[in-house]
PDB file of N, H, CA, C and O in Angstrom:
ATOM      1  N   UNK A   1     -34.926  47.950   5.780  1.00  0.00           N
ATOM      2  CA  UNK A   1     -33.674  48.528   5.263  1.00  0.00           C
ATOM      3  C   UNK A   1     -33.586  48.503   3.965  1.00  0.00           C
ATOM      4  O   UNK A   1     -32.899  49.403   3.481  1.00  0.00           O
ATOM      5  N   UNK A   2     -34.178  47.579   3.072  1.00  0.00           N
ATOM      6  H   UNK A   2     -34.736  46.849   3.465  1.00  0.00           H
ATOM      7  CA  UNK A   2     -33.963  47.351   1.633  1.00  0.00           C
ATOM      8  C   UNK A   2     -34.737  48.838   0.952  1.00  0.00           C
ATOM      9  O   UNK A   2     -34.264  49.491   0.022  1.00  0.00           O
ATOM     10  N   UNK A   3     -35.862  49.105   1.594  1.00  0.00           N
ATOM     11  H   UNK A   3     -36.246  48.575   2.349  1.00  0.00           H
ATOM     12  CA  UNK A   3     -36.466  50.157   1.262  1.00  0.00           C
ATOM     13  C   UNK A   3     -35.802  51.423   1.307  1.00  0.00           C
ATOM     14  O   UNK A   3     -35.950  52.218   0.379  1.00  0.00           O
ATOM     15  N   UNK A   4     -35.007  51.717   2.402  1.00  0.00           N
ATOM     16  H   UNK A   4     -34.887  51.071   3.156  1.00  0.00           H
ATOM     17  CA  UNK A   4     -34.243  52.974   2.582  1.00  0.00           C
ATOM     18  C   UNK A   4     -33.081  53.056   1.427  1.00  0.00           C
ATOM     19  O   UNK A   4     -32.744  54.058   0.796  1.00  0.00           O
ATOM     20  N   UNK A   5     -32.551  51.694   1.326  1.00  0.00           N
ATOM     21  H   UNK A   5     -32.825  50.881   1.839  1.00  0.00           H
ATOM     22  CA  UNK A   5     -31.451  51.541   0.369  1.00  0.00           C
ATOM     23  C   UNK A   5     -31.812  51.983  -1.041  1.00  0.00           C
ATOM     24  O   UNK A   5     -31.025  52.608  -1.752  1.00  0.00           O
ATOM     25  N   UNK A   6     -33.244  51.571  -1.473  1.00  0.00           N
ATOM     26  H   UNK A   6     -33.883  51.064  -0.895  1.00  0.00           H
ATOM     27  CA  UNK A   6     -33.716  51.808  -2.666  1.00  0.00           C
ATOM     28  C   UNK A   6     -33.927  53.168  -2.985  1.00  0.00           C
ATOM     29  O   UNK A   6     -33.640  53.649  -4.082  1.00  0.00           O
ATOM     30  N   UNK A   7     -34.571  53.984  -1.763  1.00  0.00           N
ATOM     31  H   UNK A   7     -34.803  53.593  -0.872  1.00  0.00           H
ATOM     32  CA  UNK A   7     -34.612  55.467  -1.929  1.00  0.00           C
ATOM     33  C   UNK A   7     -33.448  55.983  -1.965  1.00  0.00           C
ATOM     34  O   UNK A   7     -33.325  56.939  -2.730  1.00  0.00           O
ATOM     35  N   UNK A   8     -32.369  55.593  -1.268  1.00  0.00           N
ATOM     36  H   UNK A   8     -32.469  54.816  -0.647  1.00  0.00           H
ATOM     37  CA  UNK A   8     -31.039  56.369  -1.294  1.00  0.00           C
ATOM     38  C   UNK A   8     -30.393  56.120  -2.739  1.00  0.00           C
ATOM     39  O   UNK A   8     -29.787  57.022  -3.317  1.00  0.00           O
ATOM     40  N   UNK A   9     -30.540  54.983  -3.228  1.00  0.00           N
ATOM     41  H   UNK A   9     -31.032  54.250  -2.759  1.00  0.00           H
ATOM     42  CA  UNK A   9     -30.105  54.805  -4.584  1.00  0.00           C
ATOM     43  C   UNK A   9     -30.865  55.742  -5.756  1.00  0.00           C
ATOM     44  O   UNK A   9     -30.251  56.220  -6.710  1.00  0.00           O
ATOM     45  N   UNK A  10     -32.118  55.899  -5.555  1.00  0.00           N
ATOM     46  H   UNK A  10     -32.617  55.510  -4.780  1.00  0.00           H
ATOM     47  CA  UNK A  10     -32.780  56.852  -6.414  1.00  0.00           C
ATOM     48  C   UNK A  10     -32.479  58.430  -6.310  1.00  0.00           C
ATOM     49  O   UNK A  10     -32.581  59.196  -7.269  1.00  0.00           O
ATOM     50  N   UNK A  11     -32.118  58.786  -5.090  1.00  0.00           N
ATOM     51  H   UNK A  11     -32.035  58.165  -4.311  1.00  0.00           H
ATOM     52  CA  UNK A  11     -31.825  60.137  -4.711  1.00  0.00           C
ATOM     53  C   UNK A  11     -30.449  60.240  -5.452  1.00  0.00           C
ATOM     54  O   UNK A  11     -30.231  61.157  -6.244  1.00  0.00           O
ATOM     55  N   UNK A  12     -29.535  59.273  -5.168  1.00  0.00           N
ATOM     56  H   UNK A  12     -29.712  58.528  -4.525  1.00  0.00           H
ATOM     57  CA  UNK A  12     -28.104  59.530  -5.632  1.00  0.00           C
ATOM     58  C   UNK A  12     -28.132  59.496  -6.989  1.00  0.00           C
ATOM     59  O   UNK A  12     -27.354  60.259  -7.560  1.00  0.00           O
ATOM     60  N   UNK A  13     -28.936  58.702  -7.745  1.00  0.00           N
ATOM     61  H   UNK A  13     -29.569  58.082  -7.281  1.00  0.00           H
ATOM     62  CA  UNK A  13     -28.998  58.660  -9.244  1.00  0.00           C
ATOM     63  C   UNK A  13     -29.579  60.198  -9.817  1.00  0.00           C
ATOM     64  O   UNK A  13     -29.101  60.763 -10.800  1.00  0.00           O
ATOM     65  N   UNK A  14     -30.516  60.644  -9.126  1.00  0.00           N
ATOM     66  H   UNK A  14     -30.904  60.185  -8.327  1.00  0.00           H
ATOM     67  CA  UNK A  14     -31.042  61.911  -9.513  1.00  0.00           C
ATOM     68  C   UNK A  14     -30.144  62.999  -9.245  1.00  0.00           C
ATOM     69  O   UNK A  14     -30.039  63.851 -10.127  1.00  0.00           O
ATOM     70  N   UNK A  15     -29.392  63.142  -8.053  1.00  0.00           N
ATOM     71  H   UNK A  15     -29.477  62.450  -7.337  1.00  0.00           H
ATOM     72  CA  UNK A  15     -28.115  63.928  -8.005  1.00  0.00           C
ATOM     73  C   UNK A  15     -27.291  63.783  -8.953  1.00  0.00           C
ATOM     74  O   UNK A  15     -26.752  64.812  -9.360  1.00  0.00           O
ATOM     75  N   UNK A  16     -26.955  62.553  -9.563  1.00  0.00           N
ATOM     76  H   UNK A  16     -27.392  61.717  -9.233  1.00  0.00           H
ATOM     77  CA  UNK A  16     -25.929  62.501 -10.660  1.00  0.00           C
ATOM     78  C   UNK A  16     -26.269  63.014 -11.897  1.00  0.00           C
ATOM     79  O   UNK A  16     -25.393  63.136 -12.754  1.00  0.00           O
ATOM     80  N   UNK A  17     -27.560  63.374 -12.143  1.00  0.00           N
ATOM     81  H   UNK A  17     -28.271  63.276 -11.446  1.00  0.00           H
ATOM     82  CA  UNK A  17     -28.049  63.866 -13.258  1.00  0.00           C
ATOM     83  C   UNK A  17     -28.182  65.365 -13.147  1.00  0.00           C
ATOM     84  O   UNK A  17     -28.271  65.953 -14.225  1.00  0.00           O
ATOM     85  N   UNK A  18     -28.208  66.013 -12.170  1.00  0.00           N
ATOM     86  H   UNK A  18     -28.136  65.535 -11.294  1.00  0.00           H
ATOM     87  CA  UNK A  18     -28.354  67.504 -11.961  1.00  0.00           C
ATOM     88  C   UNK A  18     -26.994  68.114 -12.227  1.00  0.00           C
ATOM     89  O   UNK A  18     -25.978  67.639 -11.720  1.00  0.00           O
ATOM     90  N   UNK A  19     -26.982  69.155 -13.015  1.00  0.00           N
ATOM     91  H   UNK A  19     -27.808  69.540 -13.427  1.00  0.00           H
ATOM     92  CA  UNK A  19     -26.019  70.071 -13.062  1.00  0.00           C
ATOM     93  C   UNK A  19     -25.711  70.907 -11.938  1.00  0.00           C
ATOM     94  O   UNK A  19     -24.542  71.147 -11.636  1.00  0.00           O
ATOM     95  N   UNK A  20     -26.737  71.386 -11.270  1.00  0.00           N
ATOM     96  H   UNK A  20     -27.687  71.191 -11.516  1.00  0.00           H
ATOM     97  CA  UNK A  20     -26.629  71.849  -9.942  1.00  0.00           C
ATOM     98  C   UNK A  20     -26.290  71.129  -8.713  1.00  0.00           C
ATOM     99  O   UNK A  20     -25.526  70.164  -8.718  1.00  0.00           O
ATOM    100  N   UNK A  21     -26.780  71.532  -7.796  1.00  0.00           N
ATOM    101  H   UNK A  21     -27.401  72.316  -7.791  1.00  0.00           H
ATOM    102  CA  UNK A  21     -26.379  70.906  -6.591  1.00  0.00           C
ATOM    103  C   UNK A  21     -27.728  70.327  -5.803  1.00  0.00           C
ATOM    104  O   UNK A  21     -28.793  70.944  -5.796  1.00  0.00           O
ATOM    105  N   UNK A  22     -27.525  69.075  -5.156  1.00  0.00           N
ATOM    106  H   UNK A  22     -26.660  68.573  -5.162  1.00  0.00           H
ATOM    107  CA  UNK A  22     -28.613  68.568  -4.258  1.00  0.00           C
ATOM    108  C   UNK A  22     -28.255  68.401  -3.037  1.00  0.00           C
ATOM    109  O   UNK A  22     -27.297  67.694  -2.725  1.00  0.00           O
ATOM    110  N   UNK A  23     -29.075  69.110  -2.101  1.00  0.00           N
ATOM    111  H   UNK A  23     -29.854  69.685  -2.354  1.00  0.00           H
ATOM    112  CA  UNK A  23     -28.677  69.305  -0.660  1.00  0.00           C
ATOM    113  C   UNK A  23     -29.599  68.592   0.170  1.00  0.00           C
ATOM    114  O   UNK A  23     -30.801  68.815   0.024  1.00  0.00           O
ATOM    115  N   UNK A  24     -29.147  67.647   1.143  1.00  0.00           N
ATOM    116  H   UNK A  24     -28.171  67.466   1.262  1.00  0.00           H
ATOM    117  CA  UNK A  24     -29.859  66.737   1.834  1.00  0.00           C
ATOM    118  C   UNK A  24     -29.718  67.281   3.358  1.00  0.00           C
ATOM    119  O   UNK A  24     -28.806  67.994   3.778  1.00  0.00           O
ATOM    120  N   UNK A  25     -30.789  66.800   4.063  1.00  0.00           N
ATOM    121  H   UNK A  25     -31.529  66.222   3.722  1.00  0.00           H
ATOM    122  CA  UNK A  25     -30.536  67.043   5.652  1.00  0.00           C
ATOM    123  C   UNK A  25     -29.300  66.461   6.169  1.00  0.00           C
ATOM    124  O   UNK A  25     -29.006  65.299   5.889  1.00  0.00           O
ATOM    125  N   UNK A  26     -28.572  67.179   6.890  1.00  0.00           N
ATOM    126  H   UNK A  26     -28.811  68.123   7.118  1.00  0.00           H
ATOM    127  CA  UNK A  26     -27.325  66.891   7.433  1.00  0.00           C
ATOM    128  C   UNK A  26     -26.217  67.278   6.565  1.00  0.00           C
ATOM    129  O   UNK A  26     -25.063  67.238   6.994  1.00  0.00           O
ATOM    130  N   UNK A  27     -26.499  67.666   5.321  1.00  0.00           N
ATOM    131  H   UNK A  27     -27.436  67.698   4.973  1.00  0.00           H
ATOM    132  CA  UNK A  27     -25.402  68.426   4.505  1.00  0.00           C
ATOM    133  C   UNK A  27     -24.989  69.620   5.225  1.00  0.00           C
ATOM    134  O   UNK A  27     -25.755  70.121   6.049  1.00  0.00           O
ATOM    135  N   UNK A  28     -23.650  70.205   4.946  1.00  0.00           N
ATOM    136  H   UNK A  28     -23.028  69.798   4.277  1.00  0.00           H
ATOM    137  CA  UNK A  28     -23.326  71.513   5.565  1.00  0.00           C
ATOM    138  C   UNK A  28     -24.278  72.522   5.188  1.00  0.00           C
ATOM    139  O   UNK A  28     -24.666  73.285   6.072  1.00  0.00           O
ATOM    140  N   UNK A  29     -24.732  72.654   3.975  1.00  0.00           N
ATOM    141  H   UNK A  29     -24.417  72.033   3.256  1.00  0.00           H
ATOM    142  CA  UNK A  29     -25.495  73.943   3.284  1.00  0.00           C
ATOM    143  C   UNK A  29     -27.018  73.568   3.705  1.00  0.00           C
ATOM    144  O   UNK A  29     -27.887  74.266   3.183  1.00  0.00           O
ATOM    145  N   UNK A  30     -27.377  72.688   4.466  1.00  0.00           N
ATOM    146  H   UNK A  30     -26.671  72.121   4.890  1.00  0.00           H
ATOM    147  CA  UNK A  30     -29.072  72.513   4.270  1.00  0.00           C
ATOM    148  C   UNK A  30     -29.671  73.612   5.199  1.00  0.00           C
ATOM    149  O   UNK A  30     -30.689  74.182   4.808  1.00  0.00           O
ATOM    150  N   UNK A  31     -29.171  73.924   6.291  1.00  0.00           N
ATOM    151  H   UNK A  31     -28.344  73.460   6.609  1.00  0.00           H
ATOM    152  CA  UNK A  31     -29.877  74.899   7.065  1.00  0.00           C
ATOM    153  C   UNK A  31     -29.895  76.133   6.254  1.00  0.00           C
ATOM    154  O   UNK A  31     -31.048  76.517   6.058  1.00  0.00           O
ATOM    155  N   UNK A  32     -29.018  76.851   5.739  1.00  0.00           N
ATOM    156  H   UNK A  32     -28.081  76.540   5.898  1.00  0.00           H
ATOM    157  CA  UNK A  32     -29.377  78.065   5.115  1.00  0.00           C
ATOM    158  C   UNK A  32     -30.107  77.860   3.659  1.00  0.00           C
ATOM    159  O   UNK A  32     -30.735  78.809   3.190  1.00  0.00           O
ATOM    160  N   UNK A  33     -30.029  76.716   3.002  1.00  0.00           N
ATOM    161  H   UNK A  33     -29.519  75.945   3.384  1.00  0.00           H
ATOM    162  CA  UNK A  33     -30.671  76.316   1.848  1.00  0.00           C
ATOM    163  C   UNK A  33     -32.162  76.238   1.996  1.00  0.00           C
ATOM    164  O   UNK A  33     -32.906  76.494   1.049  1.00  0.00           O
ATOM    165  N   UNK A  34     -32.628  75.862   3.255  1.00  0.00           N
ATOM    166  H   UNK A  34     -32.024  75.653   4.024  1.00  0.00           H
ATOM    167  CA  UNK A  34     -34.125  75.498   3.387  1.00  0.00           C
ATOM    168  C   UNK A  34     -34.746  76.785   3.929  1.00  0.00           C
ATOM    169  O   UNK A  34     -35.975  76.839   3.903  1.00  0.00           O
ATOM    170  N   UNK A  35     -34.074  77.826   4.414  1.00  0.00           N
ATOM    171  H   UNK A  35     -33.075  77.783   4.435  1.00  0.00           H
ATOM    172  CA  UNK A  35     -34.633  78.806   4.893  1.00  0.00           C
ATOM    173  C   UNK A  35     -35.310  79.966   3.945  1.00  0.00           C
ATOM    174  O   UNK A  35     -34.704  80.311   2.931  1.00  0.00           O
ATOM    175  N   UNK A  36     -36.445  80.505   4.251  1.00  0.00           N
ATOM    176  H   UNK A  36     -36.937  80.225   5.076  1.00  0.00           H
ATOM    177  CA  UNK A  36     -36.804  81.519   3.135  1.00  0.00           C
ATOM    178  C   UNK A  36     -37.049  82.949   3.913  1.00  0.00           C
ATOM    179  O   UNK A  36     -36.896  83.196   5.109  1.00  0.00           O
ATOM    180  N   UNK A  37     -37.445  83.743   2.928  1.00  0.00           N
ATOM    181  H   UNK A  37     -37.569  83.542   1.956  1.00  0.00           H
ATOM    182  CA  UNK A  37     -37.428  85.170   3.636  1.00  0.00           C
ATOM    183  C   UNK A  37     -38.299  85.574   4.773  1.00  0.00           C
ATOM    184  O   UNK A  37     -38.018  86.560   5.454  1.00  0.00           O
ATOM    185  N   UNK A  38     -39.478  84.749   5.024  1.00  0.00           N
ATOM    186  H   UNK A  38     -39.706  83.948   4.470  1.00  0.00           H
ATOM    187  CA  UNK A  38     -40.524  84.821   6.028  1.00  0.00           C
ATOM    188  C   UNK A  38     -39.985  83.795   6.978  1.00  0.00           C
ATOM    189  O   UNK A  38     -40.057  82.578   6.812  1.00  0.00           O
ATOM    190  N   UNK A  39     -39.387  84.474   8.084  1.00  0.00           N
ATOM    191  H   UNK A  39     -39.329  85.463   8.219  1.00  0.00           H
ATOM    192  CA  UNK A  39     -38.975  83.738   9.036  1.00  0.00           C
ATOM    193  C   UNK A  39     -39.879  82.884  10.034  1.00  0.00           C
ATOM    194  O   UNK A  39     -39.503  81.977  10.776  1.00  0.00           O
ATOM    195  N   UNK A  40     -41.261  83.436   9.858  1.00  0.00           N
ATOM    196  H   UNK A  40     -41.567  84.173   9.255  1.00  0.00           H
ATOM    197  CA  UNK A  40     -42.280  82.604  10.628  1.00  0.00           C
ATOM    198  C   UNK A  40     -42.716  81.307  10.128  1.00  0.00           C
ATOM    199  O   UNK A  40     -43.459  80.546  10.747  1.00  0.00           O
ATOM    200  N   UNK A  41     -42.153  81.069   8.831  1.00  0.00           N
ATOM    201  H   UNK A  41     -41.550  81.688   8.328  1.00  0.00           H
ATOM    202  CA  UNK A  41     -42.428  79.669   8.353  1.00  0.00           C
ATOM    203  C   UNK A  41     -41.305  78.807   8.257  1.00  0.00           C
ATOM    204  O   UNK A  41     -40.333  79.045   7.541  1.00  0.00           O
ATOM    205  N   UNK A  42     -41.438  77.789   8.988  1.00  0.00           N
ATOM    206  H   UNK A  42     -42.227  77.595   9.570  1.00  0.00           H
ATOM    207  CA  UNK A  42     -40.532  76.633   9.122  1.00  0.00           C
ATOM    208  C   UNK A  42     -40.543  75.467   8.336  1.00  0.00           C
ATOM    209  O   UNK A  42     -41.369  74.623   8.687  1.00  0.00           O
ATOM    210  N   UNK A  43     -39.863  75.210   7.396  1.00  0.00           N
ATOM    211  H   UNK A  43     -39.193  75.895   7.111  1.00  0.00           H
ATOM    212  CA  UNK A  43     -39.939  74.107   6.498  1.00  0.00           C
ATOM    213  C   UNK A  43     -38.751  73.263   6.657  1.00  0.00           C
ATOM    214  O   UNK A  43     -37.657  73.795   6.848  1.00  0.00           O
ATOM    215  N   UNK A  44     -38.886  71.899   6.588  1.00  0.00           N
ATOM    216  H   UNK A  44     -39.774  71.467   6.432  1.00  0.00           H
ATOM    217  CA  UNK A  44     -37.778  71.066   6.487  1.00  0.00           C
ATOM    218  C   UNK A  44     -37.744  70.123   5.524  1.00  0.00           C
ATOM    219  O   UNK A  44     -37.824  68.930   5.819  1.00  0.00           O
ATOM    220  N   UNK A  45     -37.613  70.579   4.170  1.00  0.00           N
ATOM    221  H   UNK A  45     -37.548  71.548   3.930  1.00  0.00           H
ATOM    222  CA  UNK A  45     -37.885  69.558   3.031  1.00  0.00           C
ATOM    223  C   UNK A  45     -36.853  68.414   2.997  1.00  0.00           C
ATOM    224  O   UNK A  45     -35.779  68.558   3.580  1.00  0.00           O
ATOM    225  N   UNK A  46     -37.120  67.384   2.391  1.00  0.00           N
ATOM    226  H   UNK A  46     -37.993  67.267   1.917  1.00  0.00           H
ATOM    227  CA  UNK A  46     -36.413  65.907   2.318  1.00  0.00           C
ATOM    228  C   UNK A  46     -35.183  66.409   1.521  1.00  0.00           C
ATOM    229  O   UNK A  46     -34.097  65.897   1.792  1.00  0.00           O
ATOM    230  N   UNK A  47     -35.250  67.333   0.593  1.00  0.00           N
ATOM    231  H   UNK A  47     -36.132  67.749   0.373  1.00  0.00           H
ATOM    232  CA  UNK A  47     -34.154  67.609  -0.357  1.00  0.00           C
ATOM    233  C   UNK A  47     -34.170  69.142  -0.874  1.00  0.00           C
ATOM    234  O   UNK A  47     -35.235  69.755  -0.803  1.00  0.00           O
ATOM    235  N   UNK A  48     -33.139  69.711  -1.336  1.00  0.00           N
ATOM    236  H   UNK A  48     -32.274  69.213  -1.393  1.00  0.00           H
ATOM    237  CA  UNK A  48     -33.284  70.879  -1.665  1.00  0.00           C
ATOM    238  C   UNK A  48     -32.461  70.908  -3.026  1.00  0.00           C
ATOM    239  O   UNK A  48     -31.248  70.698  -3.014  1.00  0.00           O
ATOM    240  N   UNK A  49     -33.190  71.187  -4.258  1.00  0.00           N
ATOM    241  H   UNK A  49     -34.175  71.358  -4.269  1.00  0.00           H
ATOM    242  CA  UNK A  49     -32.247  71.103  -5.596  1.00  0.00           C
ATOM    243  C   UNK A  49     -31.946  72.466  -5.894  1.00  0.00           C
ATOM    244  O   UNK A  49     -32.905  73.201  -6.129  1.00  0.00           O
ATOM    245  N   UNK A  50     -30.580  73.028  -5.935  1.00  0.00           N
ATOM    246  H   UNK A  50     -29.801  72.431  -5.744  1.00  0.00           H
ATOM    247  CA  UNK A  50     -30.220  74.187  -6.395  1.00  0.00           C
ATOM    248  C   UNK A  50     -29.792  73.950  -8.035  1.00  0.00           C
ATOM    249  O   UNK A  50     -28.687  73.628  -8.472  1.00  0.00           O
ATOM    250  N   UNK A  51     -30.948  74.199  -8.724  1.00  0.00           N
ATOM    251  H   UNK A  51     -31.845  74.461  -8.368  1.00  0.00           H
ATOM    252  CA  UNK A  51     -31.018  73.945 -10.291  1.00  0.00           C
ATOM    253  C   UNK A  51     -30.075  74.836 -10.845  1.00  0.00           C
ATOM    254  O   UNK A  51     -29.995  75.949 -10.325  1.00  0.00           O
ATOM    255  N   UNK A  52     -29.279  74.535 -11.887  1.00  0.00           N
ATOM    256  H   UNK A  52     -29.344  73.631 -12.309  1.00  0.00           H
ATOM    257  CA  UNK A  52     -28.354  75.138 -12.680  1.00  0.00           C
ATOM    258  C   UNK A  52     -28.973  75.726 -13.987  1.00  0.00           C
ATOM    259  O   UNK A  52     -28.437  76.588 -14.683  1.00  0.00           O
ATOM    260  N   UNK A  53     -30.148  75.148 -14.211  1.00  0.00           N
ATOM    261  H   UNK A  53     -30.584  74.447 -13.646  1.00  0.00           H
ATOM    262  CA  UNK A  53     -30.841  75.467 -15.483  1.00  0.00           C
ATOM    263  C   UNK A  53     -32.252  74.834 -15.798  1.00  0.00           C
ATOM    264  O   UNK A  53     -32.833  74.144 -14.961  1.00  0.00           O
ATOM    265  N   UNK A  54     -32.704  75.066 -16.877  1.00  0.00           N
ATOM    266  H   UNK A  54     -32.232  75.627 -17.557  1.00  0.00           H
ATOM    267  CA  UNK A  54     -34.113  74.573 -17.180  1.00  0.00           C
ATOM    268  C   UNK A  54     -34.237  73.129 -16.998  1.00  0.00           C
ATOM    269  O   UNK A  54     -35.241  72.634 -16.487  1.00  0.00           O
ATOM    270  N   UNK A  55     -33.032  72.297 -17.489  1.00  0.00           N
ATOM    271  H   UNK A  55     -32.216  72.699 -17.904  1.00  0.00           H
ATOM    272  CA  UNK A  55     -33.145  70.833 -17.463  1.00  0.00           C
ATOM    273  C   UNK A  55     -33.203  70.421 -15.933  1.00  0.00           C
ATOM    274  O   UNK A  55     -33.944  69.529 -15.521  1.00  0.00           O
ATOM    275  N   UNK A  56     -32.364  71.145 -15.148  1.00  0.00           N
ATOM    276  H   UNK A  56     -31.761  71.870 -15.483  1.00  0.00           H
ATOM    277  CA  UNK A  56     -32.510  70.743 -13.841  1.00  0.00           C
ATOM    278  C   UNK A  56     -33.822  70.888 -12.939  1.00  0.00           C
ATOM    279  O   UNK A  56     -34.183  70.137 -12.033  1.00  0.00           O
ATOM    280  N   UNK A  57     -34.420  72.004 -13.399  1.00  0.00           N
ATOM    281  H   UNK A  57     -34.127  72.615 -14.134  1.00  0.00           H
ATOM    282  CA  UNK A  57     -35.858  72.437 -12.903  1.00  0.00           C
ATOM    283  C   UNK A  57     -36.838  71.071 -13.572  1.00  0.00           C
ATOM    284  O   UNK A  57     -37.594  70.458 -12.818  1.00  0.00           O
ATOM    285  N   UNK A  58     -36.747  70.789 -14.687  1.00  0.00           N
ATOM    286  H   UNK A  58     -36.133  71.286 -15.300  1.00  0.00           H
ATOM    287  CA  UNK A  58     -37.710  69.750 -15.327  1.00  0.00           C
ATOM    288  C   UNK A  58     -37.347  68.384 -14.418  1.00  0.00           C
ATOM    289  O   UNK A  58     -38.239  67.738 -13.868  1.00  0.00           O
ATOM    290  N   UNK A  59     -36.239  68.105 -14.349  1.00  0.00           N
ATOM    291  H   UNK A  59     -35.515  68.629 -14.795  1.00  0.00           H
ATOM    292  CA  UNK A  59     -35.705  66.881 -13.458  1.00  0.00           C
ATOM    293  C   UNK A  59     -36.300  66.786 -12.148  1.00  0.00           C
ATOM    294  O   UNK A  59     -36.872  65.796 -11.691  1.00  0.00           O
ATOM    295  N   UNK A  60     -36.095  68.046 -11.504  1.00  0.00           N
ATOM    296  H   UNK A  60     -35.631  68.850 -11.875  1.00  0.00           H
ATOM    297  CA  UNK A  60     -36.592  68.050 -10.128  1.00  0.00           C
ATOM    298  C   UNK A  60     -38.206  67.868  -9.980  1.00  0.00           C
ATOM    299  O   UNK A  60     -38.761  67.142  -9.154  1.00  0.00           O
ATOM    300  N   UNK A  61     -38.766  68.597 -10.854  1.00  0.00           N
ATOM    301  H   UNK A  61     -38.314  69.186 -11.524  1.00  0.00           H
ATOM    302  CA  UNK A  61     -40.261  68.526 -10.856  1.00  0.00           C
ATOM    303  C   UNK A  61     -40.716  67.204 -11.058  1.00  0.00           C
ATOM    304  O   UNK A  61     -41.531  66.656 -10.315  1.00  0.00           O
ATOM    305  N   UNK A  62     -40.078  66.558 -12.292  1.00  0.00           N
ATOM    306  H   UNK A  62     -39.416  67.003 -12.895  1.00  0.00           H
ATOM    307  CA  UNK A  62     -40.412  65.162 -12.559  1.00  0.00           C
ATOM    308  C   UNK A  62     -40.045  64.202 -11.474  1.00  0.00           C
ATOM    309  O   UNK A  62     -40.880  63.329 -11.237  1.00  0.00           O
ATOM    310  N   UNK A  63     -38.924  64.210 -10.761  1.00  0.00           N
ATOM    311  H   UNK A  63     -38.246  64.919 -10.954  1.00  0.00           H
ATOM    312  CA  UNK A  63     -38.444  63.553  -9.698  1.00  0.00           C
ATOM    313  C   UNK A  63     -39.379  63.490  -8.649  1.00  0.00           C
ATOM    314  O   UNK A  63     -39.699  62.383  -8.216  1.00  0.00           O
ATOM    315  N   UNK A  64     -39.981  64.768  -8.063  1.00  0.00           N
ATOM    316  H   UNK A  64     -39.720  65.667  -8.414  1.00  0.00           H
ATOM    317  CA  UNK A  64     -40.867  64.927  -7.040  1.00  0.00           C
ATOM    318  C   UNK A  64     -42.296  64.394  -7.485  1.00  0.00           C
ATOM    319  O   UNK A  64     -42.910  63.607  -6.764  1.00  0.00           O
ATOM    320  N   UNK A  65     -42.837  64.873  -8.764  1.00  0.00           N
ATOM    321  H   UNK A  65     -42.338  65.512  -9.350  1.00  0.00           H
ATOM    322  CA  UNK A  65     -43.996  64.293  -9.073  1.00  0.00           C
ATOM    323  C   UNK A  65     -44.191  62.802  -9.165  1.00  0.00           C
ATOM    324  O   UNK A  65     -45.257  62.313  -8.790  1.00  0.00           O
ATOM    325  N   UNK A  66     -43.194  62.031  -9.656  1.00  0.00           N
ATOM    326  H   UNK A  66     -42.328  62.428  -9.960  1.00  0.00           H
ATOM    327  CA  UNK A  66     -43.217  60.719  -9.811  1.00  0.00           C
ATOM    328  C   UNK A  66     -43.262  59.817  -8.491  1.00  0.00           C
ATOM    329  O   UNK A  66     -43.583  58.629  -8.448  1.00  0.00           O
ATOM    330  N   UNK A  67     -42.861  60.657  -7.392  1.00  0.00           N
ATOM    331  H   UNK A  67     -42.600  61.622  -7.427  1.00  0.00           H
ATOM    332  CA  UNK A  67     -42.692  60.134  -6.207  1.00  0.00           C
ATOM    333  C   UNK A  67     -43.945  60.597  -5.086  1.00  0.00           C
ATOM    334  O   UNK A  67     -44.020  60.126  -3.951  1.00  0.00           O
ATOM    335  N   UNK A  68     -44.686  61.387  -5.524  1.00  0.00           N
ATOM    336  H   UNK A  68     -44.625  61.770  -6.446  1.00  0.00           H
ATOM    337  CA  UNK A  68     -45.575  62.145  -4.665  1.00  0.00           C
ATOM    338  C   UNK A  68     -46.675  60.921  -4.103  1.00  0.00           C
ATOM    339  O   UNK A  68     -47.182  60.071  -4.836  1.00  0.00           O
ATOM    340  N   UNK A  69     -46.861  61.029  -2.914  1.00  0.00           N
ATOM    341  H   UNK A  69     -46.450  61.720  -2.319  1.00  0.00           H
ATOM    342  CA  UNK A  69     -47.905  59.933  -2.533  1.00  0.00           C
ATOM    343  C   UNK A  69     -49.269  60.571  -1.879  1.00  0.00           C
ATOM    344  O   UNK A  69     -50.205  59.904  -1.439  1.00  0.00           O
ATOM    345  N   UNK A  70     -49.191  61.916  -1.907  1.00  0.00           N
ATOM    346  H   UNK A  70     -48.431  62.458  -2.265  1.00  0.00           H
ATOM    347  CA  UNK A  70     -50.391  62.308  -1.347  1.00  0.00           C
ATOM    348  C   UNK A  70     -51.194  63.219  -2.323  1.00  0.00           C
ATOM    349  O   UNK A  70     -52.292  63.664  -1.989  1.00  0.00           O
TER     350      UNK A  70
END
């Protein structure tokens, strides 16, 4: 359980730094946010960042890169 709490805390901290919106599975806007124009492709990302500017893009890329395991 501690690992999940740590991940949640990291995501909460990341969300607090964004000027845009961070959408998580289960949030009201998750389903439309995760869909792309090609309905044949079905993706379910762990997070969707609606970036409000370049700083948000940099923060999202850095957050993802720092946690990439594969």
